[in-house]
C-alpha positions as CSV (number, residue, x, y, z in Angstrom):
1,M,41.6,-25.2,-2.8
2,A,37.8,-25.3,-1.6
3,G,35.9,-23.5,-4.0
4,I,37.6,-24.4,-7.0
5,K,35.4,-26.5,-9.8
6,Y,36.7,-28.6,-12.8
7,G,33.9,-29.7,-15.0
8,A,30.5,-28.1,-16.2
9,Y,27.9,-27.5,-13.5
10,G,24.5,-26.0,-13.5
11,E,22.7,-24.6,-10.8
12,L,19.2,-23.7,-9.5
13,R,18.6,-19.9,-8.5
14,E,16.1,-18.1,-6.7
15,S,13.2,-17.4,-8.6
16,V,12.4,-13.9,-10.2
17,V,9.2,-12.8,-11.4
18,E,9.0,-9.9,-13.7
19,E,5.8,-9.5,-15.0
20,I,4.7,-6.1,-13.3
21,T,2.3,-3.9,-14.7
22,Q,3.7,-0.4,-14.3
23,A,0.9,1.9,-12.7
24,E,0.4,5.4,-12.3
25,T,-1.2,5.5,-9.2
26,A,1.4,6.0,-6.2
27,A,0.8,3.6,-2.8
28,V,2.8,4.1,0.1
29,Y,2.9,1.6,2.8
30,I,4.3,2.1,6.5
31,G,5.6,-0.8,8.3
32,T,8.4,-3.0,9.1
33,A,10.9,-5.1,6.9
34,P,13.4,-7.5,7.2
35,V,16.4,-4.8,6.2
36,N,18.5,-6.7,8.5
37,L,18.6,-9.4,5.5
38,V,19.8,-6.7,3.3
39,R,23.8,-6.5,3.4
40,G,25.0,-2.7,3.7
41,W,21.4,-1.8,5.2
42,T,22.9,1.4,6.9
43,D,24.0,2.6,3.3
44,A,20.8,1.8,1.7
45,A,18.1,4.3,3.3
46,A,16.4,1.3,4.5
47,V,15.2,2.8,7.6
48,N,12.8,5.7,8.0
49,S,13.2,6.7,4.5
50,P,10.8,6.0,1.5
51,V,12.0,3.2,-0.8
52,N,10.8,2.4,-4.0
53,V,10.4,-1.1,-4.7
54,K,9.4,-2.2,-8.2
55,S,9.6,-6.3,-8.0
56,M,10.2,-9.1,-5.6
57,A,13.6,-9.1,-6.9
58,D,14.2,-5.4,-6.0
59,A,12.5,-5.8,-2.6
60,Y,15.5,-8.5,-1.9
61,G,18.3,-6.1,-2.4
62,K,16.5,-3.3,-0.6
63,V,14.1,-4.1,2.4
64,G,14.4,-8.1,2.1
65,Y,11.6,-10.3,2.4
66,S,10.1,-12.7,4.9
67,D,6.9,-14.6,5.3
68,N,6.4,-13.9,8.7
69,W,3.8,-11.1,8.1
70,N,3.0,-10.6,11.8
71,A,6.7,-9.6,12.4
72,F,7.6,-7.9,9.4
73,T,4.4,-6.3,8.2
74,L,5.4,-4.9,4.9
75,C,6.0,-8.0,3.6
76,E,2.4,-8.7,3.1
77,P,2.1,-5.8,0.5
78,L,5.5,-7.1,-1.2
79,N,3.4,-10.5,-1.6
80,V,0.3,-8.7,-3.0
81,H,1.7,-6.8,-5.3
82,F,4.9,-8.8,-6.6
83,G,3.9,-12.3,-5.2
84,Q,1.1,-13.2,-7.7
85,T,1.9,-13.9,-11.2
86,G,0.0,-12.2,-14.2
87,K,-1.4,-9.7,-11.3
88,N,1.8,-8.2,-10.2
89,I,1.6,-4.4,-10.2
90,G,3.9,-1.8,-9.0
91,P,6.1,0.2,-7.9
92,I,5.1,0.5,-4.7
93,Y,7.0,3.0,-1.5
94,L,7.8,1.6,1.5
95,I,8.6,3.4,4.9
96,N,10.1,1.0,7.2
97,V,11.0,1.5,10.8
98,L,12.5,-1.4,11.7
99,N,16.2,-0.5,12.8
100,P,18.5,-3.3,13.0
101,A,20.7,-1.1,15.4
102,K,17.8,-0.2,17.8
103,H,15.4,-3.0,17.5
104,K,17.5,-5.9,18.3
105,K,18.2,-8.5,20.9
106,E,19.9,-7.4,24.1
107,Q,22.8,-10.2,23.7
108,A,24.6,-11.4,20.5
109,T,23.7,-14.9,19.4
110,T,26.2,-17.6,19.1
111,K,25.3,-20.7,17.0
112,S,27.4,-23.7,15.9
113,V,27.3,-24.4,12.0
114,I,28.7,-27.7,9.8
115,F,30.5,-26.7,7.0
116,V,30.6,-29.9,4.3
117,D,32.7,-29.5,1.3
118,G,33.3,-26.1,2.0
119,K,29.7,-25.2,2.6
120,A,27.3,-24.4,5.5
121,E,24.0,-22.7,6.1
122,F,21.2,-22.3,8.6
123,V,17.6,-20.9,8.8
124,S,17.1,-17.5,10.5
125,E,14.8,-14.3,9.8
126,T,16.1,-12.1,12.3
127,I,20.1,-12.0,12.1
128,V,21.7,-8.9,11.3
129,L,23.7,-10.3,8.1
130,D,26.2,-7.3,8.3
131,T,27.0,-8.6,12.2
132,L,27.7,-12.3,11.2
133,A,31.6,-13.2,12.4
134,I,33.4,-16.3,12.9
135,E,36.1,-16.0,15.1
136,G,40.1,-16.0,13.7
137,K,38.1,-15.6,10.1
138,K,37.8,-12.8,7.7
139,E,35.0,-12.4,5.0
140,N,35.9,-12.1,1.4
141,V,39.1,-13.8,2.3
142,D,38.3,-17.0,4.2
143,Y,34.3,-17.2,3.4
144,T,31.5,-15.3,1.7
145,L,28.1,-14.7,3.3
146,D,24.9,-14.6,1.1
147,Y,21.3,-15.2,2.0
148,S,18.2,-17.2,0.3
149,F,15.2,-15.8,0.6
150,S,13.5,-18.9,-0.8
151,R,15.0,-21.2,2.2
152,H,15.2,-18.4,4.6
153,A,18.5,-19.5,5.3
154,V,22.4,-17.8,5.6
155,L,24.5,-19.6,3.0
156,L,28.4,-19.6,4.2
157,T,30.9,-20.4,1.6
158,S,34.6,-21.3,2.6
159,V,37.0,-19.7,-0.1
160,G,40.4,-19.2,1.5
161,S,43.4,-21.4,0.9
162,T,42.7,-23.1,4.4
163,P,39.1,-24.5,3.8
164,I,36.9,-24.1,6.9
165,D,35.6,-27.5,7.4
166,G,33.7,-29.3,10.9
167,T,31.9,-27.4,12.9
168,V,32.5,-23.7,13.9
169,E,30.9,-20.6,15.7
170,V,29.3,-18.0,14.5
171,T,28.1,-15.2,16.3
172,F,25.7,-12.4,15.1
173,D,22.8,-9.9,16.4
174,E,19.0,-10.5,15.8
175,V,16.7,-8.0,15.4
176,D,13.2,-8.1,17.7
177,P,10.5,-6.7,15.7
178,A,8.2,-6.9,19.1
179,K,10.1,-3.8,20.4
180,V,8.7,-2.0,17.2
181,T,6.3,0.4,18.6
182,A,3.0,2.7,17.4
183,E,5.0,5.3,18.6
184,D,8.2,4.0,15.6
185,I,5.1,3.9,13.1
186,I,3.6,7.3,13.8
187,G,7.0,9.1,13.8
188,D,8.0,12.8,13.4
189,E,9.5,15.9,12.2
190,T,12.4,17.7,13.7
191,D,13.4,21.3,13.4
192,K,16.9,19.8,12.1
193,G,15.1,17.9,8.9
194,V,15.3,14.3,10.5
195,Y,11.9,12.3,9.7
196,T,10.7,9.4,11.0
197,G,7.8,6.9,10.8
198,A,4.9,8.4,8.8
199,A,6.0,11.5,8.9
200,C,8.5,10.2,6.0
201,I,5.7,10.4,3.4
202,K,6.6,13.9,3.3
203,L,9.6,12.9,1.5
204,V,8.0,10.7,-1.2
205,F,7.7,13.8,-3.4
206,P,10.8,15.1,-2.8
207,K,13.0,12.3,-3.5
208,F,10.8,10.7,-6.5
209,A,9.1,13.0,-7.7
210,V,5.7,11.1,-7.4
211,V,2.6,12.1,-6.0
212,P,1.4,9.8,-3.2
213,S,-2.0,8.9,-3.5
214,M,-2.8,6.0,-1.3
215,I,-1.7,5.6,2.1
216,A,-2.1,2.2,4.2
217,A,-0.1,0.4,7.4
218,P,-1.6,-2.9,7.3
219,G,-1.0,-4.6,11.0
220,W,-0.7,-1.0,12.6
221,S,-3.9,1.4,10.8
222,D,-6.0,-0.8,13.5
223,Q,-4.4,1.3,16.1
224,P,-6.3,4.4,16.6
225,E,-3.4,6.5,17.6
226,V,-1.8,5.2,14.6
227,H,-4.6,5.7,12.3
228,K,-5.1,9.7,13.6
229,A,-1.6,10.3,12.6
230,L,-2.2,8.5,9.1
231,L,-5.1,10.9,8.4
232,Q,-3.3,13.9,9.7
233,Y,-0.1,13.2,7.2
234,S,-2.4,11.9,4.1
235,Y,-4.2,15.5,3.6
236,Q,-1.9,18.2,1.9
237,I,1.3,16.5,2.3
238,N,4.2,18.8,1.5
239,G,1.4,21.5,1.7
240,H,0.0,20.2,-1.8
241,W,-1.1,16.6,-2.2
242,Y,-4.0,14.9,-1.0
243,A,-4.3,11.1,-0.2
244,M,-6.6,8.2,0.2
245,L,-6.1,6.3,3.8
246,Y,-7.0,2.9,3.7
247,P,-7.1,1.6,7.1
248,D,-8.1,-1.8,9.2
249,I,-10.6,-1.9,11.9
250,P,-9.1,-4.6,14.3
251,L,-10.2,-8.3,14.9
252,T,-11.4,-7.4,18.2
253,A,-14.3,-6.5,17.0
254,A,-15.7,-9.8,16.2
255,T,-19.2,-9.3,14.9
256,I,-20.3,-6.6,12.2
257,Q,-22.4,-4.4,14.9
258,E,-19.0,-4.6,17.2
259,A,-16.9,-3.2,13.8
260,I,-19.5,-0.8,12.9
261,K,-19.9,0.4,16.9
262,W,-15.7,0.4,16.3
263,K,-15.5,2.5,13.6
264,T,-17.7,5.1,14.9
265,D,-16.4,5.2,18.5
266,N,-12.7,5.3,17.3
267,H,-13.5,8.1,14.4
268,Y,-12.8,6.1,11.4
269,D,-15.3,8.5,9.6
270,S,-13.2,10.6,7.5
271,E,-14.3,11.3,3.8
272,Y,-10.5,10.7,3.1
273,E,-10.0,7.1,4.1
274,K,-11.9,3.8,3.1
275,P,-11.9,1.6,6.7
276,Y,-12.2,-2.2,6.1
277,W,-13.2,-5.9,8.5
278,P,-12.2,-8.2,8.7
279,Q,-9.4,-9.8,7.4
280,V,-9.3,-12.9,4.5
281,K,-7.7,-16.2,4.1
282,D,-6.4,-17.7,0.8
283,S,-6.1,-21.3,0.0
284,Y,-2.7,-21.8,1.4
285,G,-3.6,-20.6,4.8
286,K,-2.1,-17.1,4.4
287,I,-4.1,-14.1,6.0
288,Y,-4.2,-11.0,4.7
289,H,-5.5,-7.3,5.9
290,L,-8.4,-6.1,3.2
291,S,-6.3,-2.3,3.6
292,T,-3.5,-4.6,1.5
293,L,-5.9,-6.0,-0.7
294,A,-7.8,-3.2,-1.5
295,V,-4.9,-1.0,-2.5
296,A,-3.5,-3.1,-5.1
297,E,-6.9,-4.0,-6.5
298,Q,-7.1,-0.1,-6.6
299,M,-4.1,0.4,-8.3
300,R,-5.1,-2.0,-11.2
301,V,-8.5,-0.3,-11.4
302,D,-6.9,2.9,-11.8
303,Q,-4.5,1.8,-14.4
304,S,-7.2,0.2,-16.3
305,H,-8.3,4.0,-17.3
306,D,-5.1,5.5,-17.5
307,G,-4.1,6.4,-14.0
308,V,-7.3,8.0,-13.4
309,P,-9.3,7.0,-10.4
310,A,-12.6,7.0,-12.2
311,E,-13.5,3.3,-10.8
312,T,-14.4,1.8,-7.1
313,N,-12.3,-1.3,-6.5
314,G,-15.8,-2.7,-5.2
315,N,-16.8,-5.9,-6.5
316,K,-13.0,-6.5,-7.7
317,E,-11.7,-10.0,-7.5
318,I,-9.4,-10.9,-5.1
319,N,-7.4,-14.1,-3.7
320,A,-9.3,-15.3,-1.0
321,V,-11.2,-18.2,0.1
322,A,-12.7,-17.2,3.8
323,Q,-13.1,-14.3,5.7
324,Y,-11.2,-14.4,8.8
325,F,-12.0,-13.0,12.3
326,G,-9.1,-14.1,13.9
327,E,-7.8,-17.8,15.4
328,N,-10.3,-18.7,18.0
329,S,-13.4,-16.8,16.7
330,L,-16.7,-18.7,16.2
331,N,-17.7,-16.3,13.3
332,Q,-18.4,-18.5,10.3
333,G,-18.6,-15.1,8.2
334,F,-21.1,-13.3,6.4
335,D,-23.0,-13.0,2.8
336,Q,-23.9,-10.3,0.6
337,E,-26.9,-9.5,2.4
338,K,-25.3,-9.0,5.6
339,A,-22.1,-7.4,4.2
340,N,-24.3,-4.6,3.1
341,T,-24.8,-3.6,6.7
342,L,-21.4,-2.7,7.1
343,T,-21.3,-0.8,3.5
344,E,-24.5,1.1,4.8
345,S,-22.0,2.2,7.7
346,G,-19.1,2.8,5.9
347,V,-17.1,0.0,6.2
348,S,-16.0,-2.1,3.3
349,T,-15.6,-5.9,3.4
350,A,-15.0,-8.9,1.2
351,I,-17.6,-11.5,0.6
352,P,-18.0,-14.4,-1.8
353,W,-20.5,-13.6,-4.8
354,G,-20.7,-15.4,-8.2
355,G,-18.1,-18.3,-7.6
356,R,-15.2,-15.9,-6.9
357,W,-14.0,-13.5,-3.8
358,V,-14.6,-10.1,-4.0
359,L,-14.2,-6.9,-2.2
360,W,-17.5,-5.1,-1.1
361,G,-17.9,-1.5,-0.8
362,D,-17.8,1.8,-2.4
363,H,-18.6,4.5,-0.1
364,T,-15.8,6.7,2.1
365,G,-15.6,6.3,6.2
366,A,-17.9,9.1,6.1
367,Y,-21.0,7.7,4.9
368,V,-23.6,6.6,6.9
369,E,-26.9,5.6,5.2
370,D,-29.6,8.4,6.0
371,K,-27.1,10.4,7.2
372,Q,-26.5,13.9,5.9
373,I,-23.0,14.5,4.6
374,D,-21.2,16.4,1.7
375,A,-22.2,14.6,-1.2
376,R,-18.6,14.2,-2.3
377,G,-17.9,11.9,0.7
378,I,-20.4,9.3,-0.6
379,F,-18.3,7.7,-2.9
380,D,-14.7,6.6,-2.7
381,V,-14.7,7.8,-6.4
382,N,-16.1,11.0,-5.7
383,I,-13.5,12.2,-3.4
384,R,-10.4,10.0,-5.3
385,M,-11.6,12.1,-8.4
386,L,-11.4,15.6,-7.0
387,M,-8.1,14.7,-5.2
388,F,-7.0,13.5,-8.7
389,L,-8.1,16.5,-10.2
390,L,-6.4,19.3,-7.6
391,N,-2.8,16.8,-7.3
392,N,-2.8,16.8,-11.3
393,F,-3.3,20.8,-11.6
394,Q,-0.8,21.8,-8.8
395,Q,1.7,19.8,-11.1
396,R,0.5,20.8,-14.1
397,W,1.0,24.7,-13.3
398,A,3.9,24.8,-10.6
399,P,6.7,25.2,-13.3
400,K,4.7,28.4,-14.1
401,I,5.0,30.0,-10.8
402,D,6.5,33.3,-11.2
403,V,5.9,33.7,-14.7
404,N,4.2,36.9,-15.8
405,M,0.5,36.2,-15.3
406,D,-0.7,38.2,-18.3
407,R,-4.0,38.1,-20.1
408,A,-3.1,35.4,-22.4
409,M,-1.7,33.0,-19.6
410,K,-4.8,33.7,-17.8
411,D,-6.5,32.3,-20.7
412,T,-4.2,29.4,-21.4
413,I,-5.0,27.9,-18.1
414,I,-8.6,28.1,-18.9
415,N,-8.1,26.4,-21.7
416,V,-6.0,23.7,-21.3
417,E,-8.1,22.8,-17.8
418,Q,-11.3,23.1,-19.9
419,E,-9.7,20.7,-22.5
420,R,-9.0,18.0,-19.9
421,L,-12.1,18.3,-18.4
422,D,-13.8,17.7,-21.3
423,A,-11.6,14.5,-22.5
424,Y,-12.6,13.1,-18.6
425,A,-16.4,13.9,-19.7
426,A,-15.8,12.2,-22.8
427,S,-14.4,9.1,-21.5
428,G,-17.1,8.7,-18.9
429,Y,-15.3,9.8,-15.9
430,L,-17.5,13.0,-15.1
431,L,-20.6,13.3,-15.9
432,G,-22.5,16.6,-17.8
433,S,-20.3,19.7,-18.8
434,P,-17.9,20.4,-16.5
435,Q,-16.5,23.8,-16.2
436,I,-13.3,25.8,-15.1
437,V,-14.2,29.2,-14.6
438,F,-11.8,32.5,-13.3
439,L,-14.3,34.7,-11.1
440,A,-14.3,38.6,-10.5
441,A,-15.9,37.7,-7.3
442,E,-13.1,35.3,-6.2
443,N,-10.1,37.5,-7.4
444,S,-10.1,41.0,-5.8
445,T,-7.9,43.8,-7.3
446,A,-5.8,43.3,-3.7
447,Q,-5.4,39.7,-4.2
448,L,-3.9,40.3,-7.7
449,M,-1.9,43.1,-7.1
450,N,-0.2,40.4,-4.4
451,G,0.1,38.0,-7.4
452,Q,-2.9,35.8,-6.0
453,F,-4.9,34.1,-8.9
454,V,-8.0,31.9,-7.8
455,Y,-9.6,29.2,-10.4
456,T,-12.8,27.5,-10.0
457,A,-13.6,24.2,-11.5
458,Q,-17.5,22.6,-11.1
459,V,-17.2,19.0,-11.8
460,T,-19.4,15.6,-11.2
461,P,-17.5,12.9,-11.0
462,T,-19.4,9.4,-12.5
463,P,-20.8,7.5,-9.7
464,P,-21.0,3.6,-9.6
465,M,-23.8,1.6,-10.3
466,K,-24.5,0.6,-6.6
467,G,-27.9,-1.0,-6.8
468,L,-29.3,-2.7,-10.3
469,T,-33.0,-3.5,-10.1
470,C,-35.3,-5.3,-12.6
471,G,-38.9,-5.9,-11.9
472,V,-40.5,-9.1,-13.6
473,A,-44.4,-9.0,-14.0
474,Y,-46.5,-12.1,-14.7
475,T,-48.9,-11.9,-17.6
476,S,-51.7,-13.8,-19.0
477,A,-51.1,-12.5,-22.1
478,G,-48.8,-15.0,-22.9
479,F,-51.5,-18.0,-23.3
480,D,-52.8,-15.8,-26.7
481,A,-49.9,-18.4,-28.1
482,Y,-52.3,-21.3,-28.0
483,F,-54.8,-19.7,-30.5
484,K,-52.3,-18.2,-33.4
């Protein structure tokens, strides 16, 4: 009988890297994933629903993985967050819009495979595993079906009383990622409670009880209509939460000046976002969107401050060896001096600096040098710290809604919040003496009669050290040493 072993055997299995730093910052990515490689994907809520992914091994069973990041855009963040030993960080929340029942080739595929010693395999990343069939054979009776993510191969093993041998024909459906459109990414929310695309950001908190604080859609956010929708979804999610958007400027902008103009013309200029340009390449030739690297690095920086977004991801090292402007681009790259032209216009980037490659830029998309804007929109740490304080206040006091608001409760809120603000100031996250107050001018009798209570906090987030200058002057006084 095929499949029966006699003796002692050993098998090399898929590598599993589990050195994952558990972050408190919740990052949400929207795009396409090879859920067609996941058995039972229809039961796993893997399409148009947020999925919590904690490691690469976790991803294999929930959304799949492929090295074809152009087709399966969510695999890039999986690689960045969980594919680099020693730098892995998660969890992350993925919203996949690729539907194997919808985005597939019109005709089923037929393929000849050869069974040798009861086993056969063939390479495919587009196969819908659940649809594979062998005529006259039944899965788990005549054969078993598995998938190797390291070899990108479908694995067939004969297990029946009559071994499968030689050439057989298999049929299966294949997904077609090219059929996914910007409309699929943007998505919608219906009156019947059906969510699709980026609208599924609203499901993250109800489903996982975590507040989305960063949003990205590498491979899609460089489309203005997608960007506009993502920006709208990032503001007051579920009527409460604030998140920072990390979009990319497309490589159709081939130069620094073109990137700045494109950013302005297409309104990537909100204080709630941090746009990036161009892309980067690593030593293996893999190409990364800077938005993905930026989100991962920001999560690591936040976690170094116990989850408080008190420091920018600017000047943080990334896995890169060159800037990337497109396959046929003549642009050979730029240094820090020219990169500062980008940052002065609210575009962050990546540069070689001090023998390493780093993210470069600490401004929001609203910033343009010499342009008057609200001070909170100057630096990413400013707006993210304010978002953090608002999100945390709401989370902390939501369980107290509908309790009696007597004088003691009013004072308790002030005391608890002031203590937290003082702790953030002591840690260097806020400057000066932050304060929270309950003012009569903001709480009229009519408001109080209707159960509406307003507190006001005044805080100064600690700014980054954007520039550091030391003046050196020549002096002749040193010659006195000859005579001492």
